PDBQT receptor file of N, H, CA, C and O in Angstrom, charges set to zero:
ATOM      1  N   MET A   1      78.035  82.301  43.992  1.00  0.00    +0.000 N 
ATOM      2  CA  MET A   1      77.228  81.516  43.080  1.00  0.00    +0.000 C 
ATOM      3  C   MET A   1      77.243  80.046  43.517  1.00  0.00    +0.000 C 
ATOM      4  O   MET A   1      78.293  79.481  43.822  1.00  0.00    +0.000 OA
ATOM      5  N   GLU A   2      76.070  79.457  43.536  1.00  0.00    +0.000 N 
ATOM      6  H   GLU A   2      75.217  79.916  43.287  1.00  0.00    +0.000 HD
ATOM      7  CA  GLU A   2      75.955  78.057  43.921  1.00  0.00    +0.000 C 
ATOM      8  C   GLU A   2      76.546  77.145  42.847  1.00  0.00    +0.000 C 
ATOM      9  O   GLU A   2      76.540  77.509  41.671  1.00  0.00    +0.000 OA
ATOM     10  N   ASN A   3      77.050  75.986  43.216  1.00  0.00    +0.000 N 
ATOM     11  H   ASN A   3      77.056  75.691  44.172  1.00  0.00    +0.000 HD
ATOM     12  CA  ASN A   3      77.704  75.067  42.274  1.00  0.00    +0.000 C 
ATOM     13  C   ASN A   3      76.736  74.666  41.141  1.00  0.00    +0.000 C 
ATOM     14  O   ASN A   3      77.145  74.549  39.986  1.00  0.00    +0.000 OA
ATOM     15  N   LYS A   4      75.444  74.455  41.484  1.00  0.00    +0.000 N 
ATOM     16  H   LYS A   4      75.111  74.549  42.422  1.00  0.00    +0.000 HD
ATOM     17  CA  LYS A   4      74.472  74.117  40.437  1.00  0.00    +0.000 C 
ATOM     18  C   LYS A   4      74.428  75.204  39.356  1.00  0.00    +0.000 C 
ATOM     19  O   LYS A   4      74.420  74.916  38.160  1.00  0.00    +0.000 OA
ATOM     20  N   GLU A   5      74.400  76.412  39.796  1.00  0.00    +0.000 N 
ATOM     21  H   GLU A   5      74.407  76.646  40.768  1.00  0.00    +0.000 HD
ATOM     22  CA  GLU A   5      74.393  77.566  38.840  1.00  0.00    +0.000 C 
ATOM     23  C   GLU A   5      75.655  77.598  38.015  1.00  0.00    +0.000 C 
ATOM     24  O   GLU A   5      75.605  77.903  36.824  1.00  0.00    +0.000 OA
ATOM     25  N   LYS A   6      76.818  77.284  38.636  1.00  0.00    +0.000 N 
ATOM     26  H   LYS A   6      76.858  77.036  39.604  1.00  0.00    +0.000 HD
ATOM     27  CA  LYS A   6      78.094  77.266  37.913  1.00  0.00    +0.000 C 
ATOM     28  C   LYS A   6      78.080  76.209  36.807  1.00  0.00    +0.000 C 
ATOM     29  O   LYS A   6      78.557  76.430  35.695  1.00  0.00    +0.000 OA
ATOM     30  N   VAL A   7      77.508  75.041  37.161  1.00  0.00    +0.000 N 
ATOM     31  H   VAL A   7      77.120  74.860  38.065  1.00  0.00    +0.000 HD
ATOM     32  CA  VAL A   7      77.435  73.956  36.163  1.00  0.00    +0.000 C 
ATOM     33  C   VAL A   7      76.535  74.378  34.980  1.00  0.00    +0.000 C 
ATOM     34  O   VAL A   7      76.911  74.210  33.820  1.00  0.00    +0.000 OA
ATOM     35  N   LEU A   8      75.360  74.920  35.283  1.00  0.00    +0.000 N 
ATOM     36  H   LEU A   8      75.054  75.056  36.225  1.00  0.00    +0.000 HD
ATOM     37  CA  LEU A   8      74.462  75.375  34.208  1.00  0.00    +0.000 C 
ATOM     38  C   LEU A   8      75.111  76.458  33.367  1.00  0.00    +0.000 C 
ATOM     39  O   LEU A   8      74.996  76.427  32.142  1.00  0.00    +0.000 OA
ATOM     40  N   LYS A   9      75.785  77.408  33.983  1.00  0.00    +0.000 N 
ATOM     41  H   LYS A   9      75.879  77.433  34.979  1.00  0.00    +0.000 HD
ATOM     42  CA  LYS A   9      76.427  78.512  33.297  1.00  0.00    +0.000 C 
ATOM     43  C   LYS A   9      77.532  77.966  32.388  1.00  0.00    +0.000 C 
ATOM     44  O   LYS A   9      77.657  78.403  31.244  1.00  0.00    +0.000 OA
ATOM     45  N   ALA A  10      78.318  77.033  32.872  1.00  0.00    +0.000 N 
ATOM     46  H   ALA A  10      78.217  76.678  33.801  1.00  0.00    +0.000 HD
ATOM     47  CA  ALA A  10      79.417  76.439  32.080  1.00  0.00    +0.000 C 
ATOM     48  C   ALA A  10      78.895  75.782  30.816  1.00  0.00    +0.000 C 
ATOM     49  O   ALA A  10      79.472  75.938  29.740  1.00  0.00    +0.000 OA
ATOM     50  N   ILE A  11      77.774  75.028  30.954  1.00  0.00    +0.000 N 
ATOM     51  H   ILE A  11      77.305  74.901  31.828  1.00  0.00    +0.000 HD
ATOM     52  CA  ILE A  11      77.188  74.364  29.807  1.00  0.00    +0.000 C 
ATOM     53  C   ILE A  11      76.610  75.393  28.822  1.00  0.00    +0.000 C 
ATOM     54  O   ILE A  11      76.838  75.311  27.615  1.00  0.00    +0.000 OA
ATOM     55  N   GLU A  12      75.851  76.369  29.369  1.00  0.00    +0.000 N 
ATOM     56  H   GLU A  12      75.666  76.436  30.349  1.00  0.00    +0.000 HD
ATOM     57  CA  GLU A  12      75.217  77.394  28.518  1.00  0.00    +0.000 C 
ATOM     58  C   GLU A  12      76.275  78.169  27.718  1.00  0.00    +0.000 C 
ATOM     59  O   GLU A  12      76.117  78.389  26.517  1.00  0.00    +0.000 OA
ATOM     60  N   GLU A  13      77.329  78.570  28.381  1.00  0.00    +0.000 N 
ATOM     61  H   GLU A  13      77.458  78.391  29.357  1.00  0.00    +0.000 HD
ATOM     62  CA  GLU A  13      78.364  79.378  27.745  1.00  0.00    +0.000 C 
ATOM     63  C   GLU A  13      79.132  78.638  26.655  1.00  0.00    +0.000 C 
ATOM     64  O   GLU A  13      79.639  79.244  25.711  1.00  0.00    +0.000 OA
ATOM     65  N   SER A  14      79.208  77.296  26.806  1.00  0.00    +0.000 N 
ATOM     66  H   SER A  14      78.796  76.804  27.573  1.00  0.00    +0.000 HD
ATOM     67  CA  SER A  14      79.955  76.527  25.803  1.00  0.00    +0.000 C 
ATOM     68  C   SER A  14      79.172  76.437  24.484  1.00  0.00    +0.000 C 
ATOM     69  O   SER A  14      79.755  76.342  23.404  1.00  0.00    +0.000 OA
ATOM     70  N   GLY A  15      77.832  76.468  24.602  1.00  0.00    +0.000 N 
ATOM     71  H   GLY A  15      77.359  76.545  25.480  1.00  0.00    +0.000 HD
ATOM     72  CA  GLY A  15      76.996  76.388  23.396  1.00  0.00    +0.000 C 
ATOM     73  C   GLY A  15      76.935  75.011  22.766  1.00  0.00    +0.000 C 
ATOM     74  O   GLY A  15      76.417  74.851  21.661  1.00  0.00    +0.000 OA
ATOM     75  N   LYS A  16      77.469  74.003  23.476  1.00  0.00    +0.000 N 
ATOM     76  H   LYS A  16      77.890  74.133  24.373  1.00  0.00    +0.000 HD
ATOM     77  CA  LYS A  16      77.406  72.645  22.929  1.00  0.00    +0.000 C 
ATOM     78  C   LYS A  16      77.406  71.688  24.128  1.00  0.00    +0.000 C 
ATOM     79  O   LYS A  16      77.808  72.072  25.227  1.00  0.00    +0.000 OA
ATOM     80  N   PRO A  17      76.959  70.448  23.919  1.00  0.00    +0.000 N 
ATOM     81  CA  PRO A  17      76.970  69.455  25.014  1.00  0.00    +0.000 C 
ATOM     82  C   PRO A  17      78.382  69.193  25.500  1.00  0.00    +0.000 C 
ATOM     83  O   PRO A  17      79.321  69.157  24.704  1.00  0.00    +0.000 OA
ATOM     84  N   LEU A  18      78.537  69.009  26.803  1.00  0.00    +0.000 N 
ATOM     85  H   LEU A  18      77.775  69.038  27.449  1.00  0.00    +0.000 HD
ATOM     86  CA  LEU A  18      79.837  68.802  27.409  1.00  0.00    +0.000 C 
ATOM     87  C   LEU A  18      79.874  67.503  28.233  1.00  0.00    +0.000 C 
ATOM     88  O   LEU A  18      78.841  67.008  28.683  1.00  0.00    +0.000 OA
ATOM     89  N   ARG A  19      81.054  66.981  28.412  1.00  0.00    +0.000 N 
ATOM     90  H   ARG A  19      81.893  67.383  28.046  1.00  0.00    +0.000 HD
ATOM     91  CA  ARG A  19      81.237  65.816  29.308  1.00  0.00    +0.000 C 
ATOM     92  C   ARG A  19      81.430  66.354  30.706  1.00  0.00    +0.000 C 
ATOM     93  O   ARG A  19      81.801  67.515  30.880  1.00  0.00    +0.000 OA
ATOM     94  N   PRO A  20      81.179  65.509  31.724  1.00  0.00    +0.000 N 
ATOM     95  CA  PRO A  20      81.346  65.978  33.114  1.00  0.00    +0.000 C 
ATOM     96  C   PRO A  20      82.739  66.579  33.404  1.00  0.00    +0.000 C 
ATOM     97  O   PRO A  20      82.844  67.562  34.137  1.00  0.00    +0.000 OA
ATOM     98  N   GLY A  21      83.783  66.003  32.843  1.00  0.00    +0.000 N 
ATOM     99  H   GLY A  21      83.698  65.205  32.248  1.00  0.00    +0.000 HD
ATOM    100  CA  GLY A  21      85.128  66.534  33.063  1.00  0.00    +0.000 C 
ATOM    101  C   GLY A  21      85.316  67.913  32.501  1.00  0.00    +0.000 C 
ATOM    102  O   GLY A  21      85.995  68.748  33.100  1.00  0.00    +0.000 OA
ATOM    103  N   GLU A  22      84.712  68.167  31.336  1.00  0.00    +0.000 N 
ATOM    104  H   GLU A  22      84.160  67.489  30.850  1.00  0.00    +0.000 HD
ATOM    105  CA  GLU A  22      84.799  69.509  30.724  1.00  0.00    +0.000 C 
ATOM    106  C   GLU A  22      83.998  70.538  31.538  1.00  0.00    +0.000 C 
ATOM    107  O   GLU A  22      84.418  71.683  31.709  1.00  0.00    +0.000 OA
ATOM    108  N   ILE A  23      82.835  70.095  32.033  1.00  0.00    +0.000 N 
ATOM    109  H   ILE A  23      82.495  69.165  31.894  1.00  0.00    +0.000 HD
ATOM    110  CA  ILE A  23      82.011  70.975  32.884  1.00  0.00    +0.000 C 
ATOM    111  C   ILE A  23      82.811  71.325  34.144  1.00  0.00    +0.000 C 
ATOM    112  O   ILE A  23      82.863  72.488  34.545  1.00  0.00    +0.000 OA
ATOM    113  N   ALA A  24      83.423  70.334  34.755  1.00  0.00    +0.000 N 
ATOM    114  H   ALA A  24      83.381  69.390  34.429  1.00  0.00    +0.000 HD
ATOM    115  CA  ALA A  24      84.199  70.558  35.958  1.00  0.00    +0.000 C 
ATOM    116  C   ALA A  24      85.325  71.569  35.715  1.00  0.00    +0.000 C 
ATOM    117  O   ALA A  24      85.558  72.462  36.531  1.00  0.00    +0.000 OA
ATOM    118  N   GLU A  25      86.001  71.420  34.613  1.00  0.00    +0.000 N 
ATOM    119  H   GLU A  25      85.813  70.695  33.950  1.00  0.00    +0.000 HD
ATOM    120  CA  GLU A  25      87.111  72.310  34.266  1.00  0.00    +0.000 C 
ATOM    121  C   GLU A  25      86.611  73.748  34.085  1.00  0.00    +0.000 C 
ATOM    122  O   GLU A  25      87.195  74.690  34.622  1.00  0.00    +0.000 OA
ATOM    123  N   LYS A  26      85.536  73.902  33.333  1.00  0.00    +0.000 N 
ATOM    124  H   LYS A  26      85.062  73.137  32.897  1.00  0.00    +0.000 HD
ATOM    125  CA  LYS A  26      85.002  75.263  33.077  1.00  0.00    +0.000 C 
ATOM    126  C   LYS A  26      84.388  75.895  34.301  1.00  0.00    +0.000 C 
ATOM    127  O   LYS A  26      84.483  77.109  34.483  1.00  0.00    +0.000 OA
ATOM    128  N   ALA A  27      83.745  75.083  35.164  1.00  0.00    +0.000 N 
ATOM    129  H   ALA A  27      83.668  74.097  35.016  1.00  0.00    +0.000 HD
ATOM    130  CA  ALA A  27      83.094  75.616  36.319  1.00  0.00    +0.000 C 
ATOM    131  C   ALA A  27      84.018  75.756  37.522  1.00  0.00    +0.000 C 
ATOM    132  O   ALA A  27      83.688  76.441  38.490  1.00  0.00    +0.000 OA
ATOM    133  N   GLY A  28      85.171  75.107  37.457  1.00  0.00    +0.000 N 
ATOM    134  H   GLY A  28      85.439  74.550  36.670  1.00  0.00    +0.000 HD
ATOM    135  CA  GLY A  28      86.124  75.169  38.581  1.00  0.00    +0.000 C 
ATOM    136  C   GLY A  28      85.661  74.351  39.783  1.00  0.00    +0.000 C 
ATOM    137  O   GLY A  28      85.889  74.728  40.933  1.00  0.00    +0.000 OA
ATOM    138  N   ILE A  29      84.996  73.208  39.494  1.00  0.00    +0.000 N 
ATOM    139  H   ILE A  29      84.810  72.902  38.560  1.00  0.00    +0.000 HD
ATOM    140  CA  ILE A  29      84.471  72.357  40.560  1.00  0.00    +0.000 C 
ATOM    141  C   ILE A  29      85.046  70.954  40.333  1.00  0.00    +0.000 C 
ATOM    142  O   ILE A  29      85.351  70.566  39.205  1.00  0.00    +0.000 OA
ATOM    143  N   GLU A  30      85.184  70.212  41.423  1.00  0.00    +0.000 N 
ATOM    144  H   GLU A  30      84.936  70.527  42.339  1.00  0.00    +0.000 HD
ATOM    145  CA  GLU A  30      85.655  68.823  41.307  1.00  0.00    +0.000 C 
ATOM    146  C   GLU A  30      84.731  68.012  40.406  1.00  0.00    +0.000 C 
ATOM    147  O   GLU A  30      83.518  68.219  40.413  1.00  0.00    +0.000 OA
ATOM    148  N   LYS A  31      85.301  67.088  39.630  1.00  0.00    +0.000 N 
ATOM    149  H   LYS A  31      86.286  66.920  39.625  1.00  0.00    +0.000 HD
ATOM    150  CA  LYS A  31      84.504  66.269  38.717  1.00  0.00    +0.000 C 
ATOM    151  C   LYS A  31      83.457  65.425  39.479  1.00  0.00    +0.000 C 
ATOM    152  O   LYS A  31      82.328  65.267  39.015  1.00  0.00    +0.000 OA
ATOM    153  N   THR A  32      83.839  64.892  40.638  1.00  0.00    +0.000 N 
ATOM    154  H   THR A  32      84.756  65.020  41.015  1.00  0.00    +0.000 HD
ATOM    155  CA  THR A  32      82.881  64.046  41.412  1.00  0.00    +0.000 C 
ATOM    156  C   THR A  32      81.680  64.892  41.832  1.00  0.00    +0.000 C 
ATOM    157  O   THR A  32      80.550  64.403  41.822  1.00  0.00    +0.000 OA
ATOM    158  N   GLU A  33      81.906  66.144  42.198  1.00  0.00    +0.000 N 
ATOM    159  H   GLU A  33      82.823  66.541  42.206  1.00  0.00    +0.000 HD
ATOM    160  CA  GLU A  33      80.851  67.067  42.570  1.00  0.00    +0.000 C 
ATOM    161  C   GLU A  33      79.937  67.342  41.368  1.00  0.00    +0.000 C 
ATOM    162  O   GLU A  33      78.712  67.370  41.490  1.00  0.00    +0.000 OA
ATOM    163  N   VAL A  34      80.565  67.542  40.214  1.00  0.00    +0.000 N 
ATOM    164  H   VAL A  34      81.559  67.519  40.115  1.00  0.00    +0.000 HD
ATOM    165  CA  VAL A  34      79.797  67.807  38.984  1.00  0.00    +0.000 C 
ATOM    166  C   VAL A  34      78.909  66.594  38.660  1.00  0.00    +0.000 C 
ATOM    167  O   VAL A  34      77.753  66.754  38.269  1.00  0.00    +0.000 OA
ATOM    168  N   GLU A  35      79.435  65.430  38.820  1.00  0.00    +0.000 N 
ATOM    169  H   GLU A  35      80.374  65.299  39.138  1.00  0.00    +0.000 HD
ATOM    170  CA  GLU A  35      78.649  64.209  38.509  1.00  0.00    +0.000 C 
ATOM    171  C   GLU A  35      77.431  64.110  39.442  1.00  0.00    +0.000 C 
ATOM    172  O   GLU A  35      76.353  63.706  39.005  1.00  0.00    +0.000 OA
ATOM    173  N   LYS A  36      77.591  64.470  40.700  1.00  0.00    +0.000 N 
ATOM    174  H   LYS A  36      78.466  64.798  41.055  1.00  0.00    +0.000 HD
ATOM    175  CA  LYS A  36      76.426  64.485  41.631  1.00  0.00    +0.000 C 
ATOM    176  C   LYS A  36      75.423  65.530  41.190  1.00  0.00    +0.000 C 
ATOM    177  O   LYS A  36      74.219  65.270  41.168  1.00  0.00    +0.000 OA
ATOM    178  N   LEU A  37      75.920  66.736  40.830  1.00  0.00    +0.000 N 
ATOM    179  H   LEU A  37      76.897  66.946  40.848  1.00  0.00    +0.000 HD
ATOM    180  CA  LEU A  37      75.023  67.825  40.422  1.00  0.00    +0.000 C 
ATOM    181  C   LEU A  37      74.280  67.491  39.122  1.00  0.00    +0.000 C 
ATOM    182  O   LEU A  37      73.132  67.899  38.943  1.00  0.00    +0.000 OA
ATOM    183  N   ILE A  38      74.929  66.755  38.221  1.00  0.00    +0.000 N 
ATOM    184  H   ILE A  38      75.861  66.424  38.367  1.00  0.00    +0.000 HD
ATOM    185  CA  ILE A  38      74.266  66.357  36.947  1.00  0.00    +0.000 C 
ATOM    186  C   ILE A  38      73.011  65.556  37.270  1.00  0.00    +0.000 C 
ATOM    187  O   ILE A  38      71.952  65.764  36.678  1.00  0.00    +0.000 OA
ATOM    188  N   LYS A  39      73.154  64.615  38.242  1.00  0.00    +0.000 N 
ATOM    189  H   LYS A  39      74.014  64.446  38.723  1.00  0.00    +0.000 HD
ATOM    190  CA  LYS A  39      71.987  63.782  38.602  1.00  0.00    +0.000 C 
ATOM    191  C   LYS A  39      70.857  64.671  39.130  1.00  0.00    +0.000 C 
ATOM    192  O   LYS A  39      69.697  64.485  38.762  1.00  0.00    +0.000 OA
ATOM    193  N   VAL A  40      71.190  65.622  39.979  1.00  0.00    +0.000 N 
ATOM    194  H   VAL A  40      72.133  65.773  40.278  1.00  0.00    +0.000 HD
ATOM    195  CA  VAL A  40      70.199  66.530  40.540  1.00  0.00    +0.000 C 
ATOM    196  C   VAL A  40      69.560  67.371  39.455  1.00  0.00    +0.000 C 
ATOM    197  O   VAL A  40      68.336  67.504  39.419  1.00  0.00    +0.000 OA
ATOM    198  N   LEU A  41      70.360  67.941  38.572  1.00  0.00    +0.000 N 
ATOM    199  H   LEU A  41      71.353  67.833  38.601  1.00  0.00    +0.000 HD
ATOM    200  CA  LEU A  41      69.869  68.790  37.497  1.00  0.00    +0.000 C 
ATOM    201  C   LEU A  41      68.998  68.026  36.511  1.00  0.00    +0.000 C 
ATOM    202  O   LEU A  41      68.035  68.578  35.978  1.00  0.00    +0.000 OA
ATOM    203  N   LYS A  42      69.327  66.760  36.264  1.00  0.00    +0.000 N 
ATOM    204  H   LYS A  42      70.109  66.312  36.697  1.00  0.00    +0.000 HD
ATOM    205  CA  LYS A  42      68.482  65.926  35.377  1.00  0.00    +0.000 C 
ATOM    206  C   LYS A  42      67.120  65.689  36.029  1.00  0.00    +0.000 C 
ATOM    207  O   LYS A  42      66.087  65.754  35.363  1.00  0.00    +0.000 OA
ATOM    208  N   LYS A  43      67.124  65.407  37.367  1.00  0.00    +0.000 N 
ATOM    209  H   LYS A  43      67.964  65.354  37.908  1.00  0.00    +0.000 HD
ATOM    210  CA  LYS A  43      65.870  65.197  38.062  1.00  0.00    +0.000 C 
ATOM    211  C   LYS A  43      65.012  66.440  38.025  1.00  0.00    +0.000 C 
ATOM    212  O   LYS A  43      63.790  66.360  37.906  1.00  0.00    +0.000 OA
ATOM    213  N   GLU A  44      65.661  67.600  38.130  1.00  0.00    +0.000 N 
ATOM    214  H   GLU A  44      66.654  67.664  38.227  1.00  0.00    +0.000 HD
ATOM    215  CA  GLU A  44      64.941  68.887  38.081  1.00  0.00    +0.000 C 
ATOM    216  C   GLU A  44      64.565  69.270  36.653  1.00  0.00    +0.000 C 
ATOM    217  O   GLU A  44      63.925  70.299  36.437  1.00  0.00    +0.000 OA
ATOM    218  N   ASP A  45      64.954  68.457  35.685  1.00  0.00    +0.000 N 
ATOM    219  H   ASP A  45      65.474  67.621  35.861  1.00  0.00    +0.000 HD
ATOM    220  CA  ASP A  45      64.619  68.682  34.285  1.00  0.00    +0.000 C 
ATOM    221  C   ASP A  45      65.235  69.952  33.722  1.00  0.00    +0.000 C 
ATOM    222  O   ASP A  45      64.632  70.602  32.868  1.00  0.00    +0.000 OA
ATOM    223  N   LEU A  46      66.418  70.314  34.181  1.00  0.00    +0.000 N 
ATOM    224  H   LEU A  46      66.909  69.786  34.874  1.00  0.00    +0.000 HD
ATOM    225  CA  LEU A  46      67.110  71.502  33.699  1.00  0.00    +0.000 C 
ATOM    226  C   LEU A  46      68.156  71.161  32.645  1.00  0.00    +0.000 C 
ATOM    227  O   LEU A  46      68.508  72.007  31.824  1.00  0.00    +0.000 OA
ATOM    228  N   ILE A  47      68.652  69.931  32.664  1.00  0.00    +0.000 N 
ATOM    229  H   ILE A  47      68.366  69.243  33.331  1.00  0.00    +0.000 HD
ATOM    230  CA  ILE A  47      69.591  69.487  31.640  1.00  0.00    +0.000 C 
ATOM    231  C   ILE A  47      69.162  68.128  31.094  1.00  0.00    +0.000 C 
ATOM    232  O   ILE A  47      68.339  67.436  31.694  1.00  0.00    +0.000 OA
ATOM    233  N   TYR A  48      69.723  67.763  29.967  1.00  0.00    +0.000 N 
ATOM    234  H   TYR A  48      70.392  68.325  29.480  1.00  0.00    +0.000 HD
ATOM    235  CA  TYR A  48      69.456  66.460  29.349  1.00  0.00    +0.000 C 
ATOM    236  C   TYR A  48      70.739  65.930  28.684  1.00  0.00    +0.000 C 
ATOM    237  O   TYR A  48      71.735  66.642  28.555  1.00  0.00    +0.000 OA
ATOM    238  N   SER A  49      70.679  64.694  28.280  1.00  0.00    +0.000 N 
ATOM    239  H   SER A  49      69.870  64.116  28.384  1.00  0.00    +0.000 HD
ATOM    240  CA  SER A  49      71.838  64.073  27.639  1.00  0.00    +0.000 C 
ATOM    241  C   SER A  49      71.509  63.744  26.196  1.00  0.00    +0.000 C 
ATOM    242  O   SER A  49      70.867  62.727  25.935  1.00  0.00    +0.000 OA
ATOM    243  N   PRO A  50      71.936  64.588  25.233  1.00  0.00    +0.000 N 
ATOM    244  CA  PRO A  50      71.650  64.337  23.815  1.00  0.00    +0.000 C 
ATOM    245  C   PRO A  50      72.431  63.135  23.301  1.00  0.00    +0.000 C 
ATOM    246  O   PRO A  50      71.955  62.428  22.413  1.00  0.00    +0.000 OA
ATOM    247  N   VAL A  51      73.614  62.893  23.839  1.00  0.00    +0.000 N 
ATOM    248  H   VAL A  51      74.001  63.467  24.561  1.00  0.00    +0.000 HD
ATOM    249  CA  VAL A  51      74.474  61.780  23.488  1.00  0.00    +0.000 C 
ATOM    250  C   VAL A  51      74.994  61.195  24.788  1.00  0.00    +0.000 C 
ATOM    251  O   VAL A  51      75.184  61.934  25.754  1.00  0.00    +0.000 OA
ATOM    252  N   ARG A  52      75.227  59.903  24.841  1.00  0.00    +0.000 N 
ATOM    253  H   ARG A  52      75.072  59.303  24.057  1.00  0.00    +0.000 HD
ATOM    254  CA  ARG A  52      75.696  59.286  26.095  1.00  0.00    +0.000 C 
ATOM    255  C   ARG A  52      76.941  60.006  26.641  1.00  0.00    +0.000 C 
ATOM    256  O   ARG A  52      77.926  60.240  25.940  1.00  0.00    +0.000 OA
ATOM    257  N   CYS A  53      76.832  60.338  27.931  1.00  0.00    +0.000 N 
ATOM    258  H   CYS A  53      76.031  60.147  28.499  1.00  0.00    +0.000 HD
ATOM    259  CA  CYS A  53      77.959  60.988  28.671  1.00  0.00    +0.000 C 
ATOM    260  C   CYS A  53      78.180  62.438  28.299  1.00  0.00    +0.000 C 
ATOM    261  O   CYS A  53      79.186  63.015  28.714  1.00  0.00    +0.000 OA
ATOM    262  N   PHE A  54      77.298  63.054  27.543  1.00  0.00    +0.000 N 
ATOM    263  H   PHE A  54      76.481  62.586  27.206  1.00  0.00    +0.000 HD
ATOM    264  CA  PHE A  54      77.359  64.491  27.240  1.00  0.00    +0.000 C 
ATOM    265  C   PHE A  54      76.081  65.125  27.773  1.00  0.00    +0.000 C 
ATOM    266  O   PHE A  54      75.013  64.514  27.759  1.00  0.00    +0.000 OA
ATOM    267  N   TYR A  55      76.211  66.366  28.244  1.00  0.00    +0.000 N 
ATOM    268  H   TYR A  55      77.079  66.862  28.255  1.00  0.00    +0.000 HD
ATOM    269  CA  TYR A  55      75.066  67.038  28.837  1.00  0.00    +0.000 C 
ATOM    270  C   TYR A  55      74.912  68.445  28.285  1.00  0.00    +0.000 C 
ATOM    271  O   TYR A  55      75.874  69.166  28.022  1.00  0.00    +0.000 OA
ATOM    272  N   ASP A  56      73.610  68.795  28.125  1.00  0.00    +0.000 N 
ATOM    273  H   ASP A  56      72.829  68.208  28.339  1.00  0.00    +0.000 HD
ATOM    274  CA  ASP A  56      73.301  70.132  27.615  1.00  0.00    +0.000 C 
ATOM    275  C   ASP A  56      72.113  70.698  28.388  1.00  0.00    +0.000 C 
ATOM    276  O   ASP A  56      71.350  69.927  28.970  1.00  0.00    +0.000 OA
ATOM    277  N   VAL A  57      71.937  71.986  28.412  1.00  0.00    +0.000 N 
ATOM    278  H   VAL A  57      72.558  72.612  27.940  1.00  0.00    +0.000 HD
ATOM    279  CA  VAL A  57      70.837  72.620  29.105  1.00  0.00    +0.000 C 
ATOM    280  C   VAL A  57      69.578  72.543  28.241  1.00  0.00    +0.000 C 
ATOM    281  O   VAL A  57      69.638  72.605  27.013  1.00  0.00    +0.000 OA
ATOM    282  N   LYS A  58      68.431  72.405  28.925  1.00  0.00    +0.000 N 
ATOM    283  H   LYS A  58      68.382  72.355  29.922  1.00  0.00    +0.000 HD
ATOM    284  CA  LYS A  58      67.148  72.415  28.196  1.00  0.00    +0.000 C 
ATOM    285  C   LYS A  58      66.835  73.863  27.898  1.00  0.00    +0.000 C 
ATOM    286  O   LYS A  58      67.015  74.751  28.732  1.00  0.00    +0.000 OA
ATOM    287  N   LYS A  59      66.358  74.077  26.679  1.00  0.00    +0.000 N 
ATOM    288  H   LYS A  59      66.212  73.356  26.002  1.00  0.00    +0.000 HD
ATOM    289  CA  LYS A  59      66.056  75.457  26.278  1.00  0.00    +0.000 C 
ATOM    290  C   LYS A  59      64.577  75.753  26.386  1.00  0.00    +0.000 C 
ATOM    291  O   LYS A  59      64.146  76.867  26.088  1.00  0.00    +0.000 OA
TER     292      LYS A  59
């Protein structure tokens, strides 16, 4: 599974917005990598930030 998919899956399974550190923990990926992927996923319009520094998947 690609890291982008792991990040999306971690957020989806939590059922609530998560911080990058929480996503990293759940996905088993380095936090710095998660932060890079968040930027990519936001550009691709797959996730959004409902509250500053928290991220959730677009439904």
